[in-house]
N, C-alpha and C positions, 0 to 999 in steps of 0.2 A: 926231781927237781921241786923246789919249794914253790907252792902256789902263793900269789900276791894276796894279802889281806884286803878286804873291801875298802878299807880305809886308805890303804896306800894307792889302790886303783883309782879313787876318787881324786888323790892328790895328783897323780900322774896326768889324768884327763884334764884337771884345772889347770896344770902348768901349760899343757899343749895349747889349751884355748887361749890362756894369757899370752903365750908367746905369738900366737896367730893375731890377735888384736893388737898387740904392740907393733908387729910388723906393718900391719894395716895402717895403723895410726901414723907410723914412721913414713911410709910411703906417701900418705896423703899430705903430711907436713911437708915433704920433699917437694910434691907437686905444688902445693900453695906457695912454698917458698920460690919455686921455680917461676911461677905466674907472677909473684910479687916484684922478683928480679927483673923479669921481662918488662913488666909494667913501669918499674921506676927507671930501668935503663932506657926506655923511650924518652924522646925528647918531649918534655912537658909544654913545649910551645910548638903546636902542629904548623902554625903559619910560618914561624921562623924556620922550622925544619923543611917545609916545602920551598920556601925560598932558597935556602941554603943548597937543597937539591937541584934546583933549577940553575944556580949559578955554577954549581959542580958540572953540570951537563951542557955548560954554555947556551942556555936558554935565556933569552933576553925578553923582559917584561917592558914593553913600550908603553909609554903614557899616551892616553887618548884624551885630548881636551875638547869639550863640547858643553853647550848651555845645559844647565840643570833641567831635568824634566819638571814641569809643574802639574802637581796633582789636580788642581782645581782650574786649570787652564789647558784643555784638550786641544791638540793642533788642528782638528777638524771637528766642526759642530754641524756641518751641513749634509753629511752623509752618515749612514750607519757604518761604524767601525768595528763592531763585534756581534756576532751572531749569537742566538739565544743559549747555544751550547758552548759558549765562550771561544769560539774559533774566530780569530782576528780577520777582519776584512781590509786588504791591503790597498790603500789609496795613497796617492802622492801627498807628501806632506806629514805622514804620521810616523815614518821611521828614519832613522839615521844611517845612512849607507856605510859611514866610516866605522862606526861600532860594529854593524853586522859583518862587514868584510873582515875586520880584525878578528872577530869571534870564530868565523868560518876558515880563515886562513890557519888559525891555531890548530884546527881539527884536520886540515889537510884534506878537505872533501874533494871527491871526484864527481863530476856532473856529466850526465848523458843527455844528449838532445836528439830526439827521434823525429823524423819526418818522412813522408812518402811522396816520392817523385815518380808516379806511375804514369805511363804513356806520355801525353802532352804536357803534363804537369812537371815534367823535367824542365820546361823552359823557365820556370820559376826558380830553380836553384841557385843561379848565379847571384841574383839579387839577395836572395835569402841567406846565402853563406856570406857574402860581403858585408851586409848589415849586421849579421850576427857577430861578426868579428868586431865591429865597431861597438856594439851595444850589449851584447849577451855575455853575462858572467865574465866580464873583463877582469883579467888578472888571476883567474881560477882555472883549474885543469878541467878541460872540457873534452868529450867525445862526441862527435857528430856521427849519429848512425842513420845512413840514408837508405831506405827501403826503395829499391827501383827495379824495373825490368829493361832499363836502358843504361846500364853501367857506363858504356862508352860515350855517353852524351852528358855525363856529370862533369861540369867544369873544374879545371884544375887551378885552383886559387891558393894564393900564399896565406898561410894561417900562423898565429902566434905560437910561441913557445909553450909547451905543455898542452896543446890542443891538437886532436887528430880527427881525421875524416875516415870513416869506415863504411864501405859500400856493402850492402846486403841485397843479394840478388833474390827477386821474388817473381811470382806469376803475375802477369798483367791480365786482370780479369775483363771480360768484355763490357760488363755493366759498371758504372761508377758507383752504383750502390753496392755491388759485391766488393769493390775496392775498399770503400769506407768501413764496411762491416767487417771485412776480413782482417783489417789491421789490428783488431783487439786481439785476434788469434795470434797474429805475427808478433805483436810485441809481447804478448804472454810467453810464447815459445822461447823467443831470444832472451827474454828476462830470466827464464829458468835455466837455459843452457849456456848463456854467455854474459848478459849484463851484470848479473849478480857478482861475477868475479872482476869486473871491470870499472864499475862505478858504484857510488853510495846513493845518489839520487838520480831520478829519471824524469825528463820533462818531455812531454809529447804534444806536439804542435802540427798545425797545417803548413804546407809548404807554399801555398799561394798567398803568402804575407811577407812583409818586410818590416825590419825594426827601425824604429824612428826615435826611440828612447832608450835610457838605460833599463835593462831587466837584469837584476842581480839576486843575490841570496836571500833578499827579502821574500821572494816567492817560495822558498824552499821550507818544507814541513813534512810531518808524517805522510799526509795524503791532501792533495789540494785540487779545488775546481775553480772555474772562472765564470764570473757573472756574465751571460750573454749580453751584448751591447743592445739588443733589441727589446730586452725584457727587464732590465734591472730596476725600473720604476713601475713595473706593472704588477697587477693583482694575480694570485694564484689561479683564477678562473681565466685569465688572459693567457696564461702559459701555454705552450704548444706541447704539452704532455701527450703521450699515447694513451687514449681513453677506451681502447678496446678491451674489454674485461677479460678477454680470452687470451690476450698477450701477457707474457711475463713482465713487459715494459710498462704496463697499464698503472696509471696513477690516479686515483679517484678525484673528483672536483674539490673535495673538501681537504685534500692534503697537498702538501708541496711547500717548501721553504723559498727557494730561489730557482731560476731557470739557468742551468749551466750550459756553457758553450762546449760542443763536442770536440772542438779543435784545440783545446789547451787544458791539459790535466797532468798530474804528475805527483811525485813524493818519493820516499824511500822505496828503494827497490822491492822489499818483501810487500809493501803496500800496493804498489802498482801491479804486482803479480796478481794479488787478490781482486783488484778492481777488473783487470782485464780478463781474468779467469771468469768471474762472475759474467761480465757483458758477453763473452763469446759463448759460454754455456747457455746463457739466456736465449741468445740468437738462435742457437742450434735446437733448443727446445721448441721455440716459435716455429723455425723452419720446418721441423718434422711434422707440424700440423699445418703447413702452407700459410703461416702468418709472417709478415714483414713489418717491423714496427715503423710508426709514422715517419720519424726522423732518424731511423736506422741506429747506428751505434750511439748517437746523442740521446736517443730515448732511453736506451739502456743504462746510459752514464747517469741520467737524472734518476732513474729508478735506484740505481746503487746508492747515490749521494743522498737520497731520500731517508734510506734506512741504515746506511753507514756513513754518518756525517763527516765531511771534510773537516780536517784539523785547521785548515787555513783556507780563506777564500781570497780569489784575487778579484779586483775591481774590473770593470770593462776597459780600463787603461791598457790592460794586457791583451786584449783581442779585439781591437775596435774595427769598425768599418765605416768609411765616410758616408755611407748611405745614411746613416743616422745623425748626421750634422755634428755640431759642437756644443753639447749641454754644459752648463756652467761646472756641474759636478766632476765632469771629466777635464781636470786641468792639464793633463799630458796624455797623448796618445803614443803608447809605447811600441805597440806591435798592430800593424794595420794591413788590412786586406788588400791585395792588389786588383785593381780594376780589370774586369775581363768578361769575355763573352762565355758564359757558362755552357751554352748549347754547343759552341765550337770546340772548347776544351774537353767537354765531358763525353760527347757522343761521337766525335770524328777520331780516327786513329791518326 
């Protein structure tokens, strides 16, 4: 067989390389043409495309008419309405419920409300539920989660469409301190196993309260706390933080933003899990060395919010106690503590 001459070998190799690069170039041009076709075949007017899509899917865009917000005329100047880390502080008069409701209805949010009716605290359930039906998240989907050791005593009341009552049986601890501290664990566990599949936001409140005014989606955010009605005008030195340096709940006298009420917090499910898990873990750490924080779960909640800032803060309107009178800043009392004999309710079965 005749051997190829060197010049012919080089020619063959050159042709192979040329064919390879031509093929590669053709492929890239094909891809480029595909991308160009895809780009130019898309609607060049995304807004019109979105509207057309909504119309095709029978989604109606309702108009909402309201006064134009004025940049140089804030609705409230008598109170702080934003924290240094840019979290809004929710006071009466700074938000428009119609706008907020329209936005949250579009998202179809599901809201959970937890409360604890342990031992004699079950007596507050009827007032709590009846007033919640009048004022809490009206028009939205709500699941009431009632933790109780007396399920048979929970009143049977009529509730609105899209709203449900769920009873969660729990242990009735002897000491009220144990009840209030263990609720962080209970909320955490149920959030992990159940709530995350049923609701988008969780609002956690005390049961010995009643609703007097509207509490709506203005409170919802990633994670929120509520200013304690007894300290919203106090200095950090006056806050009743736990000062025991051996406790996980300890907050030094030169730290602290606000004093948050232990009976009103919440947010998105994932954030509530983080909050309650921290508080419970911190309690167990202290308990292992014989320490009990000054104000129990409230002390750990304040420690959490000091280092993991809430993304929204509720004013004392949302957890008022008539013991503190009627300061001018609190224009409406939305959720108010029920007068009671603490010794009788807490220490007798």
